C-alpha positions as CSV (number, residue, x, y, z in Angstrom):
1,M,30.9,39.6,9.4
2,K,31.3,37.9,12.7
3,T,27.6,38.4,13.5
4,F,26.7,36.9,10.1
5,L,28.8,33.8,10.8
6,I,27.2,33.4,14.3
7,L,23.7,33.7,12.8
8,T,24.4,31.3,10.0
9,A,25.8,28.7,12.5
10,A,22.8,29.1,14.7
11,T,20.4,28.7,11.8
12,L,22.2,25.5,10.6
13,A,22.2,24.1,14.1
14,T,18.4,24.7,14.4
15,I,17.7,23.1,11.0
16,S,19.8,20.1,11.8
17,Y,18.0,19.7,15.2
18,V,14.6,19.8,13.6
19,Q,15.5,17.3,10.9
20,L,17.0,15.0,13.5
21,G,13.7,15.2,15.4
22,A,11.7,14.3,12.3
23,Q,13.9,11.2,11.7
24,N,13.4,10.0,15.3
25,A,9.6,10.6,15.3
26,K,7.6,7.9,17.2
27,P,5.6,5.4,15.1
28,P,1.8,5.3,15.6
29,A,0.6,3.8,18.8
30,T,0.6,0.0,18.7
31,G,-3.1,-0.2,19.8
32,T,-4.4,1.7,16.7
33,T,-6.5,-0.3,14.3
34,L,-7.3,0.3,10.7
35,A,-10.8,-0.1,9.4
36,Y,-10.7,-2.1,6.2
37,P,-13.3,-1.2,3.6
38,Y,-15.2,-4.5,3.7
39,N,-17.9,-5.0,1.1
40,A,-16.6,-2.0,-0.9
41,E,-15.4,-2.3,-4.5
42,C,-11.6,-2.3,-4.4
43,I,-8.7,-2.3,-6.8
44,I,-5.5,-3.8,-5.6
45,T,-2.2,-3.5,-7.4
46,L,-0.1,-6.7,-7.3
47,D,3.6,-7.1,-7.2
48,P,4.7,-7.6,-10.8
49,R,7.0,-10.4,-9.8
50,A,3.9,-12.3,-8.5
51,E,2.0,-12.3,-11.8
52,R,1.2,-15.5,-13.5
53,P,2.9,-16.2,-16.9
54,D,0.9,-15.1,-19.9
55,L,-2.1,-17.2,-20.7
56,S,-2.5,-18.8,-24.1
57,A,-5.1,-17.4,-26.5
58,T,-7.5,-20.3,-25.6
59,Q,-7.4,-19.6,-21.8
60,A,-9.5,-17.0,-20.2
61,A,-8.0,-14.7,-17.6
62,P,-9.1,-15.4,-14.1
63,A,-12.1,-13.4,-13.0
64,G,-11.1,-10.0,-11.5
65,F,-7.6,-9.9,-12.8
66,Q,-6.8,-7.1,-15.2
67,P,-4.1,-6.9,-17.9
68,D,-2.5,-3.9,-16.1
69,G,-1.5,-6.0,-13.0
70,T,-4.5,-5.1,-10.9
71,L,-7.2,-7.2,-9.3
72,R,-10.8,-5.8,-9.0
73,G,-13.6,-6.9,-6.8
74,Q,-15.4,-6.6,-3.5
75,L,-13.2,-6.9,-0.3
76,I,-14.6,-9.7,1.8
77,Y,-11.7,-10.7,4.0
78,M,-8.4,-9.3,5.1
79,S,-5.8,-10.8,7.5
80,D,-2.1,-10.7,8.0
81,E,-1.7,-13.4,5.4
82,W,-4.5,-12.9,2.9
83,C,-6.5,-10.4,1.0
84,V,-9.7,-11.8,-0.5
85,L,-11.7,-10.0,-3.2
86,K,-14.9,-11.4,-4.6
87,D,-15.7,-10.9,-8.3
88,G,-19.1,-12.3,-9.1
89,S,-19.1,-15.9,-7.9
90,F,-15.3,-16.1,-7.7
91,E,-13.1,-15.4,-4.7
92,N,-9.5,-14.4,-5.4
93,W,-7.2,-15.1,-2.4
94,V,-4.0,-13.0,-2.7
95,P,-1.1,-13.3,-0.3
96,R,-0.8,-9.9,1.6
97,D,3.0,-9.7,0.8
98,K,2.0,-9.5,-3.0
99,V,-0.3,-6.5,-2.5
100,L,1.4,-3.2,-3.2
101,T,-1.6,-0.8,-3.0
102,M,-5.4,-0.9,-2.4
103,R,-8.0,1.6,-3.6
104,A,-11.5,1.4,-2.3
105,S,-14.7,3.1,-3.6
106,K,-17.4,3.8,-1.0
């Protein structure tokens, strides 16, 4: 019984130590860069709170915007402030803080 308690305590201590190490893991190096999929067809999901009010029946939806809260087009520009997708002859500039996800097709 005493051996069982010692082994159990040692196992719990090891698990706690491993979990604590995972919580304190270092973030990626600050010098890493992400290659954006420029000129690729992309779909971005917008923050639902950022959507425009419903358009009347006589107004057309802006090019690239879908009813499901996504925006489709070719990624032509990305900065800390803006994400720009081109759909035909239209450019849609979306604030980066309103972009939830981005999917790209290569």
